[in-house]
N, C-alpha and C positions, 0 to 999 in steps of 0.2 A: 206503087207509091208515086205520086206526082213529084217531078223535080221542081226546083225553086222557080225556074222560068215559067213552067206551066201554072204553078200556084199564083204567081204574080199576074199572069195573063187572065186567069180566072177572076182575080180581084178587080180587073178593069170593068167588069160588068156592074160593079158597085160604085164606080167613080174613078177619077184620075188619081186620087190620093188614098193612101192606106197607112195604117200604123204598123210598124215593125217593132220588135222587142229585142234589145241588145243586152245580153248578159254581161256581167262583170263580176265574176267570182260568186259572191253570195247575194247579189242584188241584180236588178236589171233596170233599164230605162226604155220608155217608149218614145219613138220618134215617128214623125210623119214624113213620108216620102212621096214624090211624084212618080207614080208607077211607070208611066211612059218613058220618062227620062232615065229611071233606073234600068228598065229593060234595054234601052238603047245602049247604055254603058256596059251592061253585062254581056250582051251578044257580041260586042266588039272588044271585050276584055279591057274596058276602061274603068277607072275608079269613079265612084259616085260619092261626093262629099256633102255632108249635111251638118247643120248646126255650126256654121262658120268654120268648118274643118275639124270640129271636135271628133266626128266619126267619119271614117272613109270606108264605104262598103265595097266589097268585091266578091266575085263568085269563084275566083280561082281560075277562071278561063276555061279553055277547052281541054278535055281529055284527048290525048293522042297516043298512037302506038309508037314503036321505036322508029318507024319509017316516016313519022310525021302525019299520018292519016288521021283526020279528025274522027273521034269516036262519039262525041257528044259533050254536053256541058257537065261540069262538076255539080253535084246535086246539093251543095250546101252554100250558104251565104255567110260571110264573115265580115267583121269590122276591125279596122286598124291592124297594125303589125302584130299585135297580141293575139290575133285570130279569135276575137270574141265571137261567140255564137250569136247568130241573128235568127229570131223565130218569127213565124207569121202570126202566132196567136199568143196571147198573154198566158194561157194555160200551159203552153209548152215551156215558156220562160220560167214560170213558177215551178213546174215539175223539175226542170233542170237545176234550178237553184236549190230546191229541196234536197235533191240527191247530192249536190255539191256540199251543202252544209252537213249532211249526214256522214259523208266521206271524211270530212275534216274532223269530226268528233272522235 
């Protein structure tokens, strides 16, 4: 399975911008991001703010062992302090929300 960095790099072949889908419990919102800027932020563990700060995307930084040796990037992308899930496709967001709603019932 490709990690989030690899998936974003692959999207660059389609252009500099792409849509991401941010879940918020039983709904989701699509946002457009500048892939190059987002990748720059993720690889240096900085936040990427969109929609005038409504969402702040982060990857969680690097996985390290107890000695601080870098093991690689965390494979998920989140938004805001609530750790909202961020998906690369609308289908993933719909599937997540469907399961969330079913669990609530």
